[in-house]
C-alpha positions in Angstrom: -8.6 39.1 7.1 -11.1 37.0 9.0 -10.6 37.9 12.7 -12.0 38.0 16.2 -11.3 40.6 18.9 -8.3 39.8 21.0 -6.4 37.5 18.7 -2.8 38.4 17.8 -2.2 39.3 14.2 0.6 38.0 12.1 2.6 40.5 10.1 4.1 39.2 6.9 7.9 39.8 6.6 8.6 37.0 4.2 8.8 39.3 1.3 11.9 40.9 2.8 13.6 37.8 3.9 12.4 35.0 1.6 14.5 32.7 -0.7 15.7 34.5 -3.8 13.9 32.2 -6.2 10.5 33.2 -4.7 10.8 36.9 -5.4 10.3 38.1 -8.9 10.3 41.5 -10.5 10.5 43.3 -7.2 12.1 46.8 -7.2 14.9 47.5 -4.8 12.6 49.2 -2.2 12.2 46.3 0.1 14.9 45.5 2.7 16.7 42.2 2.2 19.4 40.3 4.1 22.8 40.2 2.5 22.2 36.6 1.2 19.1 37.6 -0.7 18.5 39.1 -4.1 20.8 41.9 -5.3 19.2 45.2 -6.3 17.2 45.1 -9.5 17.7 47.5 -12.4 14.3 49.1 -11.6 14.8 52.9 -11.4 12.5 53.4 -8.4 14.4 55.0 -5.6 14.6 53.5 -2.1 12.3 54.8 0.6 13.8 57.6 2.8 15.4 56.9 6.1 13.3 57.6 9.1 14.1 59.7 12.2 17.0 58.6 14.5 15.0 58.9 17.7 11.6 57.3 18.7 8.5 59.3 18.0 5.6 59.9 20.3 2.4 58.1 19.1 0.8 61.4 18.1 3.8 62.5 16.1 4.2 59.1 14.4 0.6 59.1 13.3 0.9 62.7 12.1 3.8 61.8 9.9 2.7 58.4 8.6 -1.1 58.6 8.3 -1.1 60.7 5.1 0.8 57.8 3.4 -1.8 55.2 4.3 -4.6 54.5 1.9 -7.9 52.6 1.6 -7.9 49.9 -1.1 -11.3 49.0 -2.6 -12.5 46.7 -5.3 -15.8 46.8 -7.3 -16.6 43.4 -5.8 -16.9 45.0 -2.4 -13.6 43.8 -0.8 -11.6 46.4 1.1 -8.3 46.7 2.9 -5.4 49.0 3.6 -2.3 50.0 1.6 0.6 52.4 2.0 3.0 54.3 -0.2 6.4 52.6 -0.2 8.0 54.5 -3.1 7.0 57.4 -5.4 4.0 56.2 -7.3 4.1 52.7 -5.6 1.6 51.4 -3.1 2.0 48.1 -1.2 -0.9 45.9 0.0 -1.9 42.2 0.4 -2.7 40.2 -2.7 -5.8 38.8 -1.0 -7.2 42.3 -0.6 -7.4 42.9 -4.3 -7.3 39.5 -6.1 -4.9 39.8 -9.0 -7.6 38.8 -11.5 -9.6 41.9 -10.6 -6.8 44.5 -10.7 -8.8 46.6 -13.2 -11.5 47.0 -10.6 -9.2 48.3 -7.9 -9.0 51.9 -6.7 -7.3 53.5 -3.7 -8.4 56.4 -1.7 -6.9 58.7 0.9 -9.8 59.6 3.3 -8.0 62.7 4.5 -7.6 64.0 0.9 -9.7 67.2 0.7 -11.4 66.3 -2.6 -11.7 62.6 -1.7 -10.6 61.7 -5.2 -9.9 58.0 -5.9 -6.6 57.0 -7.6 -6.5 54.3 -10.3 -3.9 51.6 -10.1 -2.2 49.0 -12.2 -0.2 45.9 -11.1 3.4 46.7 -10.7 5.0 43.7 -9.0 3.7 40.5 -7.3 5.7 38.5 -4.7 4.5 34.9 -5.3 3.6 33.0 -2.1 3.9 36.1 0.2 0.5 37.7 -0.2 2.1 40.9 -1.3 1.6 43.1 -4.3 3.0 46.5 -5.3 0.7 48.7 -7.2 1.5 51.5 -9.6 -0.7 54.4 -8.6 -1.6 57.7 -10.3 -2.4 61.1 -8.9 -1.2 60.4 -5.4 -1.7 63.3 -2.9 1.4 65.4 -2.4 1.3 64.5 1.3 1.5 60.8 0.6 5.2 60.4 1.0 6.9 57.0 0.9 7.2 55.4 4.3 10.8 54.3 5.3 11.6 50.6 5.7 12.8 49.3 9.1 15.9 47.2 9.5 14.4 44.1 11.0 17.7 42.9 12.6 17.2 45.8 15.0 13.7 44.7 16.1 13.6 43.1 19.5 10.9 41.2 21.3 8.8 43.6 23.4 9.4 46.5 21.0 6.3 48.7 20.5 4.6 48.7 17.1 1.7 50.7 15.7 -0.7 49.7 13.0 -2.6 52.3 11.0 -5.5 51.0 8.9 -9.2 51.0 7.9 -10.9 48.2 9.8 -14.5 47.9 8.8 -14.1 50.9 6.5 -13.4 53.2 9.4 -10.7 55.7 8.3 -7.3 55.8 10.0 -7.8 53.6 13.1 -4.6 53.4 15.1 -3.7 50.3 17.1 -0.7 49.8 19.4 0.9 46.6 20.5 4.1 44.7 21.1 6.3 42.5 18.9 5.9 39.1 20.5 7.8 36.6 18.4 8.7 35.4 14.9 6.5 32.5 13.7 7.4 30.2 10.8 4.4 28.9 8.8 4.9 27.0 5.5 8.5 28.2 5.4 7.6 31.8 5.7 8.5 34.2 8.5 5.8 36.3 10.3 6.0 38.8 13.1 3.4 38.0 15.8 2.0 41.1 17.4 0.1 41.5 20.7 -2.7 43.7 19.3 -6.2 43.3 17.9 -6.8 44.0 14.2 -10.0 43.5 12.2 -11.1 43.0 8.6 -9.9 46.1 6.7 -6.5 46.2 8.4 -5.1 43.7 5.8 -2.3 45.3 3.7 -1.6 48.1 6.2 1.8 48.9 7.7 3.1 47.8 11.1 5.3 50.7 12.1 8.2 51.0 14.5 8.4 53.9 17.0 10.5 55.7 14.3 7.7 55.5 11.8 9.4 52.7 9.7 7.6 49.8 8.2 8.4 46.5 9.9 5.9 44.4 8.0 2.5 44.2 6.4 -0.6 43.1 8.4 -1.7 39.9 6.8 -3.7 37.5 9.0 -4.8 36.3 12.4 -2.6 33.8 14.3 -5.7 32.0 15.5 -6.4 30.8 12.0 -3.3 28.6 12.3 -3.6 27.4 15.8 -0.8 29.6 17.2 
């Protein structure tokens, strides 16, 4: 996630809205519009529904932070991920590099024993920079984060990103949903906040603690 301070990040939502033919082997834990893929036969249950009322920033972080992890590879790259279903962690493909999946581990910095979890590739969403990893030995506090209904998201709504920029654990950033940008046929949410390398793969959360998208890249990279 190359970045400079002050640029607006883009949050990838294409995996929830994209053409059916571009999404393969994805379990039914990602929200889709009615015209998109039907539910798959994968037994993984859907993520739970979030609270009905907006949360304070501190309560949102208290609830969601335990489900956000640090993703590391033996090659030195690092990013963020989050639990999206029991035993399933979502992150960006560019964080891990699919060819190096055997070298990937995830860690929850607030875990008392600081034990790393091994992962294997569960599903990839081609063209959307999104992978879902099967993870073992997740902490009991790492509950699946609920998924937002994007048709309820309005310009100006407050969003919060939790991630590990520069390897710093659990940095919280707040901003506003600015617009939807289309790049190469994919939809992205543009947010008015600053993120940095290490935030890639982390959740952008609504005020109800629901995942609206995955932090993916800087808008300045595409002249927006």
